[in-house]
ZAMARGU-4260 file (C-alpha; in steps of 0.2 Angstrom, whole numbers, plus 5000, padded with zeros to 4 digits):
<rodrens>
0) 5215/4175/4208 | 5216/4157/4213 | 5223/4143/4203 | 5213/4127/4208 | 5219/4118/4193
5) 5237/4117/4200 | 5232/4102/4210 | 5235/4098/4228 | 5253/4100/4228 | 5264/4114/4223
10) 5282/4119/4225 | 5289/4132/4237 | 5303/4142/4231 | 5321/4137/4235 | 5328/4146/4250
15) 5347/4150/4249 | 5355/4147/4266 | 5368/4161/4267 | 5377/4153/4281 | 5381/4136/4273
20) 5378/4139/4255 | 5366/4124/4252 | 5348/4124/4246 | 5333/4117/4255 | 5316/4114/4247
25) 5301/4115/4258 | 5285/4107/4252 | 5269/4116/4255 | 5254/4105/4256 | 5237/4112/4252
30) 5226/4097/4257 | 5221/4095/4275 | 5219/4076/4275 | 5237/4069/4278 | 5239/4053/4287
35) 5248/4054/4304 | 5262/4043/4299 | 5266/4053/4284 | 5273/4067/4295 | 5286/4054/4302
40) 5290/4044/4287 | 5309/4045/4281 | 5311/4054/4265 | 5325/4052/4252 | 5331/4069/4248
45) 5336/4065/4230 | 5320/4056/4227 | 5310/4071/4233 | 5320/4083/4222 | 5317/4073/4207
50) 5298/4072/4210 | 5298/4091/4214 | 5306/4095/4197 | 5294/4084/4188 | 5279/4093/4196
55) 5287/4109/4192 | 5288/4104/4174 | 5269/4099/4174 | 5264/4115/4183 | 5275/4127/4172
60) 5264/4127/4156 | 5249/4133/4166 | 5259/4146/4175 | 5265/4153/4158 | 5247/4154/4152
65) 5242/4164/4167 | 5258/4176/4167 | 5271/4179/4179 | 5260/4189/4192 | 5248/4174/4194
70) 5263/4163/4198 | 5269/4175/4211 | 5252/4177/4219 | 5250/4159/4220 | 5266/4156/4228
75) 5263/4169/4241 | 5246/4162/4245 | 5254/4145/4248 | 5267/4152/4259 | 5254/4162/4269
80) 5243/4146/4271 | 5258/4137/4277 | 5262/4150/4290 | 5244/4149/4296 | 5245/4130/4298
85) 5254/4121/4312 | 5265/4106/4312 | 5283/4101/4307 | 5283/4111/4291 | 5280/4128/4299
90) 5293/4124/4312 | 5305/4119/4299 | 5303/4135/4290 | 5306/4145/4305 | 5322/4136/4309
95) 5328/4138/4291 | 5325/4157/4292 | 5336/4158/4307 | 5350/4149/4298 | 5348/4159/4282
100) 5351/4176/4292 | 5369/4174/4290 | 5373/4180/4308 | 5379/4171/4323 | 5371/4180/4337
105) 5378/4179/4355 | 5362/4186/4363 | 5352/4198/4352 | 5357/4211/4339 | 5357/4226/4351
110) 5367/4218/4365 | 5379/4210/4352 | 5383/4228/4346 | 5387/4233/4364 | 5398/4218/4368
115) 5408/4219/4352 | 5409/4238/4353 | 5415/4238/4371 | 5429/4225/4367 | 5434/4234/4352
120) 5436/4251/4360 | 5446/4243/4374 | 5458/4236/4362 | 5459/4253/4353 | 5463/4261/4370
125) 5477/4249/4373 | 5484/4253/4356 | 5483/4272/4360 | 5491/4270/4377 | 5505/4260/4369
130) 5510/4276/4360 | 5511/4283/4342 | 5522/4270/4336 | 5510/4256/4339 | 5496/4267/4332
135) 5506/4270/4316 | 5509/4251/4314 | 5491/4247/4317 | 5486/4259/4305 | 5497/4252/4291
140) 5490/4234/4294 | 5472/4241/4293 | 5476/4251/4278 | 5483/4235/4269 | 5467/4225/4274
145) 5456/4240/4268 | 5465/4241/4251 | 5464/4222/4248 | 5445/4223/4252 | 5443/4237/4239
150) 5453/4228/4226 | 5443/4212/4230 | 5427/4221/4228 | 5431/4228/4211 | 5438/4212/4205
155) 5422/4203/4210 | 5411/4217/4201 | 5418/4211/4184 | 5415/4192/4187 | 5397/4188/4183
160) 5390/4173/4194 | 5374/4165/4189 | 5370/4161/4207 | 5371/4179/4212 | 5358/4185/4199
165) 5343/4181/4210 | 5350/4192/4223 | 5351/4207/4211 | 5370/4206/4205 | 5372/4206/4186
170) 5389/4214/4184 | 5390/4230/4174 | 5375/4234/4164 | 5369/4251/4157 | 5351/4248/4160
175) 5354/4245/4179 | 5365/4261/4180 | 5352/4272/4172 | 5338/4264/4183 | 5348/4268/4198
180) 5354/4285/4193 | 5339/4294/4201 | 5334/4295/4220 | 5322/4282/4228 | 5321/4286/4246
185) 5310/4275/4257 | 5303/4274/4274 | 5302/4293/4277 | 5321/4295/4273 | 5327/4310/4264
190) 5344/4315/4256 | 5349/4324/4271 | 5344/4310/4283 | 5355/4298/4273 | 5369/4312/4272
195) 5369/4313/4291 | 5372/4295/4292 | 5385/4295/4279 | 5394/4311/4283 | 5405/4304/4298
200) 5413/4292/4285 | 5421/4308/4277 | 5428/4316/4293 | 5445/4309/4294 | 5453/4322/4284
205) 5459/4332/4300 | 5468/4317/4307 | 5485/4324/4302 | 5482/4341/4308 | 5476/4334/4325
210) 5493/4325/4328 | 5503/4339/4321 | 5514/4339/4336 | 5520/4321/4333 | 5524/4324/4314
215) 5542/4327/4309 | 5538/4341/4296 | 5520/4346/4299 | 5521/4361/4288 | 5524/4350/4273
220) 5515/4334/4279 | 5498/4341/4284 | 5493/4349/4267 | 5500/4335/4257 | 5492/4321/4268
225) 5475/4331/4269 | 5473/4334/4251 | 5478/4317/4246 | 5466/4310/4259 | 5452/4320/4251
230) 5457/4315/4233 | 5459/4296/4237 | 5444/4295/4248 | 5433/4305/4235 | 5438/4294/4221
235) 5436/4278/4230 | 5418/4283/4237 | 5413/4289/4220 | 5420/4273/4211 | 5411/4262/4223
240) 5395/4271/4222 | 5395/4270/4203 | 5400/4252/4203 | 5386/4247/4214 | 5374/4257/4205
245) 5379/4249/4188 | 5380/4231/4194 | 5365/4228/4207 | 5347/4232/4205 | 5338/4240/4220
250) 5327/4226/4225 | 5329/4207/4223 | 5320/4192/4230 | 5335/4180/4230 | 5323/4167/4223
255) 5329/4157/4208 | 5312/4154/4202 | 5308/4173/4199 | 5314/4171/4181 | 5303/4178/4167
260) 5295/4165/4155 | 5284/4173/4142 | 5278/4190/4139 | 5288/4206/4146 | 5273/4218/4145
265) 5270/4219/4163 | 5288/4220/4168 | 5298/4236/4165 | 5312/4235/4177 | 5330/4233/4172
270) 5330/4216/4179 | 5317/4211/4167 | 5328/4213/4152 | 5340/4201/4161 | 5327/4188/4164
275) 5321/4191/4181 | 5305/4199/4188 | 5307/4207/4205 | 5292/4218/4204 | 5284/4208/4219
280) 5297/4218/4230 | 5286/4234/4227 | 5275/4226/4240 | 5290/4225/4253 | 5298/4210/4261
285) 5313/4207/4249 | 5330/4205/4257 | 5342/4208/4243 | 5347/4222/4232 | 5354/4239/4235
290) 5339/4245/4245 | 5338/4230/4257 | 5355/4221/4259 | 5368/4230/4269 | 5381/4217/4264
295) 5379/4219/4246 | 5397/4223/4243 | 5401/4205/4250 | 5389/4198/4237 | 5398/4207/4223
300) 5416/4204/4229 | 5427/4189/4224 | 5429/4184/4242 | 5415/4190/4254 | 5424/4188/4271
305) 5438/4200/4265 | 5424/4213/4263 | 5419/4211/4281 | 5437/4212/4286 | 5438/4228/4276
310) 5423/4235/4285 | 5431/4231/4301 | 5448/4239/4295 | 5440/4255/4290 | 5430/4257/4306
315) 5444/4253/4317 | 5456/4264/4307 | 5444/4279/4309 | 5440/4275/4327 | 5459/4273/4331
320) 5463/4290/4323 | 5449/4299/4333 | 5455/4290/4349 | 5472/4296/4346 | 5470/4313/4339
325) 5455/4320/4349 | 5465/4318/4366 | 5480/4327/4360 | 5469/4342/4354 | 5460/4341/4371
330) 5477/4341/4380 | 5483/4356/4371 | 5467/4365/4375 | 5469/4360/4394 | 5486/4367/4394
335) 5480/4384/4390 | 5469/4384/4405 | 5455/4391/4396 | 5441/4382/4404 | 5440/4379/4423
340) 5443/4361/4430 | 5451/4354/4414 | 5469/4357/4418 | 5470/4340/4426 | 5469/4333/4408
345) 5484/4343/4402 | 5497/4331/4411 | 5507/4321/4399 | 5516/4305/4402 | 5532/4298/4395
350) 5545/4306/4384 | 5531/4310/4371 | 5520/4317/4385 | 5506/4306/4380 | 5488/4312/4386
355) 5484/4296/4396 | 5470/4305/4406 | 5462/4312/4390 | 5463/4295/4382 | 5453/4288/4397
360) 5440/4302/4395 | 5438/4299/4377 | 5437/4280/4380 | 5423/4284/4393 | 5413/4295/4380
365) 5415/4283/4366 | 5409/4268/4377 | 5394/4278/4382 | 5389/4280/4364 | 5392/4262/4361
370) 5381/4257/4374 | 5367/4267/4366 | 5369/4254/4352 | 5358/4265/4340 | 5371/4271/4328
375) 5359/4278/4315 | 5352/4289/4329 | 5369/4295/4335 | 5376/4298/4318 | 5365/4314/4315
380) 5371/4322/4331 | 5389/4317/4327 | 5387/4324/4310 | 5381/4341/4317 | 5396/4343/4328
385) 5408/4339/4314 | 5399/4351/4303 | 5400/4364/4316 | 5419/4361/4318 | 5421/4362/4299
390) 5410/4378/4298 | 5422/4386/4311 | 5437/4380/4302 | 5431/4388/4285 | 5425/4404/4294
395) 5442/4405/4303 | 5451/4404/4286 | 5439/4418/4279 | 5442/4428/4294 | 5461/4427/4293
400) 5460/4432/4275 | 5448/4447/4280 | 5461/4453/4293 | 5474/4455/4279 | 5488/4450/4291
405) 5505/4448/4283 | 5508/4432/4293 | 5493/4424/4284 | 5502/4416/4269 | 5492/4401/4262
410) 5503/4390/4252 | 5489/4383/4242 | 5488/4394/4227 | 5470/4390/4222 | 5464/4396/4239
415) 5449/4409/4239 | 5442/4417/4255 | 5425/4418/4247 | 5425/4399/4244 | 5429/4397/4263
420) 5414/4408/4268 | 5403/4399/4256 | 5409/4382/4264 | 5405/4389/4282 | 5388/4395/4277
425) 5384/4378/4268 | 5389/4368/4284 | 5378/4379/4295 | 5363/4377/4283 | 5366/4358/4281
430) 5366/4357/4300 | 5349/4363/4302 | 5342/4353/4287 | 5349/4337/4295 | 5342/4340/4312
435) 5336/4357/4317 | 5335/4354/4336 | 5353/4345/4336 | 5359/4360/4326 | 5352/4372/4339
440) 5360/4363/4353 | 5377/4362/4344 | 5377/4381/4340 | 5371/4384/4358 | 5386/4375/4365
445) 5398/4383/4353 | 5391/4400/4357 | 5392/4397/4376 | 5410/4392/4375 | 5414/4407/4364
450) 5405/4419/4376 | 5414/4411/4391 | 5431/4413/4383 | 5427/4431/4378 | 5422/4435/4395
455) 5436/4427/4404 | 5450/4433/4392 | 5462/4419/4396 | 5480/4424/4396 | 5485/4415/4381
460) 5491/4422/4364 | 5488/4411/4348 | 5491/4425/4336 | 5473/4424/4331 | 5464/4431/4316
465) 5453/4441/4328 | 5468/4450/4335 | 5474/4454/4317 | 5456/4460/4312 | 5454/4471/4327
470) 5471/4479/4323 | 5465/4482/4305 | 5449/4489/4310 | 5457/4500/4324 | 5469/4507/4311
475) 5456/4510/4298 | 5444/4519/4310 | 5458/4529/4317 | 5462/4535/4300 | 5444/4539/4296
480) 5443/4549/4312 | 5457/4561/4306 | 5447/4566/4292 | 5432/4572/4303 | 5433/4588/4313
485) 5429/4588/4331 | 5411/4593/4336 | 5405/4598/4353 | 5392/4585/4353 | 5405/4571/4352
490) 5417/4578/4365 | 5423/4566/4378 | 5436/4568/4391 | 5452/4559/4385 | 5463/4559/4400
495) 5482/4558/4402 | 5485/4553/4420 | 5502/4557/4428 | 5500/4541/4438 | 5518/4534/4439
500) 5517/4515/4441 | 5498/4512/4439 | 5496/4502/4455 | 5504/4515/4466 | 5489/4527/4465
505) 5474/4516/4464 | 5462/4530/4470 | 5467/4541/4456 | 5466/4527/4443 | 5449/4521/4448
510) 5441/4538/4449 | 5447/4543/4432 | 5442/4526/4425 | 5424/4528/4432 | 5421/4543/4421
515) 5431/4538/4406 | 5426/4519/4405 | 5417/4516/4388 | 5416/4535/4385 | 5434/4541/4384
520) 5452/4538/4382 | 5463/4535/4397 | 5482/4535/4396 | 5493/4532/4411 | 5509/4542/4409
525) 5524/4538/4419 | 5539/4549/4419 | 5555/4540/4425 | 5569/4551/4431 | 5586/4550/4439
530) 5594/4538/4426 | 5611/4543/4419 | 5610/4529/4407 | 5592/4524/4403 | 5588/4506/4401
535) 5575/4506/4387 | 5574/4487/4387 | 5569/4487/4405 | 5556/4501/4401 | 5548/4491/4387
540) 5547/4475/4398 | 5539/4486/4412 | 5527/4493/4399 | 5521/4475/4395 | 5520/4470/4413
545) 5509/4485/4418 | 5498/4484/4403 | 5494/4467/4409 | 5491/4473/4426 | 5478/4486/4419
550) 5469/4472/4410 | 5469/4461/4425 | 5462/4475/4435 | 5449/4478/4422 | 5455/4496/4419
555) 5453/4501/4401 | 5469/4511/4399 | 5486/4512/4391 | 5502/4513/4401 | 5515/4524/4393
560) 5532/4527/4401 | 5545/4539/4396 | 5563/4544/4402 | 5566/4562/4406 | 5577/4574/4416
565) 5562/4579/4427 | 5543/4578/4428 | 5540/4594/4418 | 5551/4588/4403 | 5543/4570/4404
570) 5525/4578/4405 | 5529/4589/4389 | 5534/4573/4380 | 5518/4565/4384 | 5507/4580/4381
575) 5514/4582/4364 | 5516/4564/4358 | 5503/4553/4368 | 5489/4546/4358 | 5486/4543/4339
580) 5476/4554/4327 | 5460/4559/4335 | 5463/4547/4349 | 5474/4560/4359 | 5471/4566/4377
585) 5463/4583/4380 | 5464/4583/4399 | 5479/4581/4410 | 5475/4573/4427 | 5486/4575/4442
590) 5486/4569/4460 | 5488/4584/4472 | 5505/4586/4479 | 5500/4585/4498 | 5518/4585/4504
595) 5524/4600/4494 | 5530/4609/4510 | 5541/4595/4515 | 5551/4593/4499 | 5562/4604/4489
600) 5553/4620/4481 | 5561/4616/4464 | 5549/4601/4463 | 5534/4613/4467 | 5541/4624/4453
605) 5541/4609/4441 | 5524/4604/4446 | 5516/4621/4444 | 5525/4624/4427 | 5518/4607/4421
610) 5500/4614/4424 | 5504/4629/4414 | 5511/4619/4400 | 5495/4609/4399 | 5485/4625/4398
615) 5497/4631/4384 | 5494/4616/4374 | 5475/4618/4376 | 5473/4604/4388 | 5460/4604/4403
620) 5467/4600/4420 | 5460/4590/4434 | 5468/4588/4451 | 5462/4575/4464 | 5466/4578/4482
625) 5462/4565/4496 | 5467/4572/4513 | 5475/4555/4517 | 5486/4556/4501 | 5486/4545/4485
630) 5503/4537/4483 | 5504/4520/4492 | 5520/4514/4484 | 5530/4515/4500 | 5518/4503/4508
635) 5520/4491/4494 | 5539/4492/4496 | 5538/4489/4515 | 5527/4474/4512 | 5538/4467/4499
640) 5553/4469/4510 | 5544/4461/4525 | 5540/4446/4514 | 5558/4444/4510 | 5564/4446/4528
645) 5550/4436/4536 | 5544/4420/4527 | 5530/4418/4539 | 5523/4435/4534 | 5520/4428/4517
650) 5504/4420/4523 | 5497/4437/4529 | 5499/4446/4512 | 5487/4438/4501 | 5486/4450/4486
655) 5504/4456/4484 | 5507/4444/4470 | 5523/4447/4459 | 5522/4430/4449 | 5517/4440/4433
660) 5531/4451/4434 | 5549/4449/4430 | 5562/4451/4444 | 5574/4462/4434 | 5567/4479/4438
665) 5579/4490/4447 | 5566/4498/4458 | 5556/4487/4471 | 5540/4497/4468 | 5540/4492/4450
670) 5537/4474/4454 | 5526/4476/4469 | 5511/4475/4459 | 5494/4469/4464 | 5486/4457/4452
675) 5468/4460/4460 | 5457/4474/4457 | 5452/4476/4476 | 5458/4477/4489 | 5477/4478/4488
680) 5479/4470/4505 | 5468/4458/4514 | 5469/4454/4533 | 5463/4439/4543 | 5458/4443/4560
685) 5463/4426/4566 | 5481/4429/4561 | 5494/4441/4566 | 5493/4458/4558 | 5507/4466/4549
690) 5511/4482/4558 | 5506/4498/4549 | 5506/4515/4556 | 5489/4524/4558 | 5493/4536/4544
695) 5497/4521/4532 | 5481/4512/4538 | 5470/4527/4533 | 5480/4530/4517 | 5477/4512/4512
700) 5458/4512/4516 | 5457/4529/4507 | 5465/4522/4491 | 5452/4509/4490 | 5436/4520/4491
705) 5433/4522/4473 | 5434/4503/4469 | 5418/4501/4479 | 5400/4506/4476 | 5397/4523/4483
710) 5385/4525/4497 | 5369/4536/4494 | 5375/4554/4495 | 5379/4568/4484 | 5392/4575/4472
715) 5394/4593/4475 | 5398/4604/4460 | 5405/4621/4464 | 5403/4629/4446 | 5412/4646/4450
720) 5418/4650/4432 | 5413/4645/4415 | 5427/4634/4409 | 5418/4627/4395 | 5407/4615/4405
725) 5420/4602/4410 | 5416/4604/4428 | 5398/4599/4425 | 5402/4585/4412 | 5413/4575/4424
730) 5400/4573/4438 | 5387/4569/4425 | 5397/4555/4418 | 5401/4548/4435 | 5382/4547/4440
735) 5379/4537/4424 | 5390/4523/4431 | 5384/4509/4442 | 5395/4513/4457 | 5390/4531/4457
740) 5371/4529/4453 | 5365/4532/4471 | 5374/4549/4471 | 5364/4565/4466 | 5372/4581/4459
745) 5370/4597/4469 | 5376/4613/4461 | 5383/4628/4470 | 5386/4644/4461 | 5391/4662/4467
750) 5378/4676/4466 | 5371/4691/4474 | 5360/4691/4489 | 5346/4701/4481 | 5347/4690/4465
755) 5347/4672/4473 | 5330/4666/4466 | 5333/4673/4449 | 5351/4665/4448 | 5344/4649/4454
760) 5330/4649/4441 | 5342/4654/4427 | 5354/4640/4432 | 5340/4627/4433 | 5335/4632/4415
765) 5353/4631/4409 | 5355/4613/4417 | 5339/4608/4409 | 5344/4613/4392 | 5361/4604/4395
770) 5350/4589/4400 | 5359/4586/4416 | 5349/4580/4431 | 5352/4588/4448 | 5344/4587/4465
775) 5347/4605/4471 | 5354/4621/4466 | 5362/4633/4480 | 5366/4651/4476 | 5380/4657/4488
780) 5377/4675/4491 | 5390/4679/4503 | 5404/4671/4493 | 5414/4688/4492 | 5414/4693/4510
785) 5430/4692/4520 | 5436/4675/4527 | 5438/4673/4546 | 5453/4680/4554 | 5461/4664/4561
790) 5460/4657/4543 | 5469/4672/4536 | 5482/4670/4549 | 5484/4651/4545 | 5487/4656/4527
795) 5500/4669/4531 | 5509/4656/4542 | 5508/4644/4527 | 5516/4656/4514 | 5528/4664/4527
800) 5543/4653/4523 | 5542/4656/4504 | 5541/4675/4504 | 5555/4685/4496 | 5554/4700/4508
805) 5563/4711/4496 | 5560/4727/4506 | 5572/4720/4519 | 5586/4718/4507 | 5595/4727/4494
810) 5587/4728/4477 | 5601/4719/4468 | 5601/4705/4481 | 5583/4703/4480 | 5583/4702/4461
815) 5597/4689/4462 | 5587/4678/4474 | 5572/4680/4464 | 5581/4673/4449 | 5589/4659/4458
820) 5572/4655/4467 | 5558/4660/4456 | 5545/4652/4466 | 5547/4665/4480 | 5532/4677/4484
825) 5536/4695/4482 | 5528/4708/4493 | 5521/4717/4478 | 5513/4700/4471 | 5506/4696/4488
830) 5497/4713/4489 | 5491/4713/4471 | 5483/4696/4473 | 5477/4698/4491 | 5459/4698/4486
835) 5461/4682/4477 | 5470/4674/4491 | 5456/4679/4503 | 5443/4671/4490 | 5452/4654/4491
840) 5451/4655/4510 | 5433/4660/4510 | 5429/4646/4497 | 5437/4633/4509 | 5425/4639/4523
845) 5410/4638/4512 | 5415/4620/4506 | 5417/4614/4524 | 5400/4622/4529 | 5390/4615/4514
850) 5400/4600/4507 | 5408/4592/4522 | 5398/4576/4520 | 5398/4575/4501 | 5405/4559/4493
855) 5414/4570/4480 | 5417/4588/4478 | 5420/4595/4460 | 5426/4613/4460 | 5432/4625/4447
860) 5451/4626/4449 | 5458/4644/4451 | 5470/4650/4438 | 5486/4659/4440 | 5494/4670/4427
865) 5510/4662/4421 | 5525/4673/4425 | 5515/4684/4437 | 5510/4672/4451 | 5524/4663/4459
870) 5523/4644/4461 | 5523/4645/4480 | 5508/4657/4480 | 5498/4647/4467 | 5502/4631/4477
875) 5496/4639/4493 | 5480/4644/4485 | 5476/4626/4479 | 5481/4619/4496 | 5470/4632/4506
880) 5455/4629/4494 | 5455/4610/4496 | 5462/4606/4513 | 5452/4596/4526 | 5438/4591/4514
885) 5431/4575/4507 | 5438/4569/4490 | 5439/4584/4480 | 5442/4587/4461 | 5449/4603/4455
890) 5444/4605/4437 | 5448/4618/4424 | 5443/4616/4406 | 5453/4624/4392 | 5438/4636/4389
895) 5432/4627/4374 | 5413/4622/4376 | 5411/4604/4380 | 5392/4605/4383 | 5378/4609/4370
900) 5360/4612/4371 | 5357/4601/4355 | 5357/4582/4356
</rodrens>
């Protein structure tokens, strides 16, 4: 619609210059026939305003007849024509637009953000480095300014000003509030996109908790301060939101001429009832109103600059709190040495241990985000990380409640764990709604950090809820197990190892750990003898130290020491009391006593009686023998004493590390503990070697053999008696482990020469039913023939010192000697068990013939009737059977089946 009757001249709307507060009128000429000198003729401003007002009075009746829409369209048409024309008028409009923007730009908008932000963060860094006192003073000043700005805003909201009405401010009005009550998202914005930008404004509630170390009474101050912060912040935010929504319309032109004269039929907005028609803003381009003016609070307030100061105050306060609190939390994290390379930031300076390095790191990160200069892009990412931290806090609270730990005693009586869980779920959901890819990245980072900590298991103890929940679950499951009867399908070897100090017999430890790892219980029993007055406090300290050693060596076992008069008594204590409920050992594991002939025979008597006690208590028994030996504690003692005597030798001993152990132990071997899994000693060929005997060299090498991946070879199983299947089960468990995967099982059984094929097929069928893989089955048909004469002679020489020879003395003297030395071998006993003695000699011959190259030999251990076979004779059988062979396990189950045909 074009209004030609308006004449050649019309009035352009007054434009408010926000910078200076004065009005400028620009005349839009529709004619094209100006005289040249008209452009340069001086004009009296007052005279021009008078003529403009007169023309408006002449034009206004025609506009009233055409309605408000015609007037707006015509004015827009005039302005568009003016912009298409050249000349001084167009240039004047452009200059006026720059002046009316209200901003004094140094370069451009983006670079100004970078400059001001950089200078501000440098100032904040200076305040942070100055210390908490300066930070507290600065926060008080900022709080006063912020409070004054808020009060200033609310005072201004009650003062209607006629000049502000064209910009959309009408003071409190019910119609405006109802119109603004519903959503009106524009430019592809949604609730969650706006939420993501607003959310960082509500993230200061943890400021007190983050600086808890600097608070005089954090237990009282943190909950009070946090709850008050939430309450006050929530009230202020809600009050400001309702106040804005009740005072200001969403869109306004800022033009004094957009008043309504005439009919209101075509104008339905809340502003129409107040005399203004801003419906042209639906077409876009308006600068005022809630939707368009970011400085709307300055417009409402009584004194606009104070609002700007309040905005700076709120921003600087939040930034300062973050710049102070984040480095302190980061410093505490670095002190725990959880993540590698971060310990450099743990150093503190001054009496308060200020984290200056962490301050600088935080400054660099903040400066990097400032230089991006796109805060609306950064805000959703920041919001995701804040939401992730709040989700973790909520879940931690729920987790602590679920663990039901007595130490979890929240002082907030209205607390509920399900509310915490709902909060955690809600935070996670909002993360994905705001920005799904940022949420994935955030969760990926959090998950990676958690996996790393779970894998590394740092040596820190926070009293976490995870620990409490693990205990709770372990206790619950242990109690549930007690109500379930044992079943053959669920049998697993649960071993009690008579290990002494765990690091003194590494070969025994690592071999047993190989077949119990993730499949059975392993308890390291240590019987401490020879103490007139046992030091129980020292024993408990050692229990903690050696349990830590097991964890560092990644051996899944428990260390349990006891005081006793001798090995047998201590073993009885352990056999009867070790374990909990169904988590009790069922197999006793020994190292073979290689030096039994060099010590006192009463120790051999104790050793053999301990085996009998295990059988009496329905335990299986496993003996490990290495021809080099098992115990390396004497080497550790020598190395430790060498370190003390020769400081230069310290450089040669890399892994003997006692920093994790206290120095109050009474026995040197108790603190000479390796903190590495393998090997115990390293040598550098370029340095001097610590002198070790050849026997010790071999012993040391042998002690490490089960820590390494086993070469391709065989595990030879000599299944000579049906002990329930334990002799077969242990090799099967070993071959399932990574280090033993290249070893194949070979099975050897006794038989008759004329039934070798039949016995082999029967054994193969049995193993197939047991689902045990094997590479070969060998039936030994000549197992019962007599051993070689020189081997029999060697056996006789072995037992000769321990014979009673009662035929050469009087009966009374013989009985007295037998009573005093029950381990002696009587002539009657030797003759009665001659066939069994020859069998052990013959088995050793067969073992050396068939299994001399095996990685490991597992053989059924011979039994001796308690009270009938002397300790010396039984020990001679075990020694003869296992001598001069590769590593050998002597295994005897308790005759309860441990293998079944059914899966």
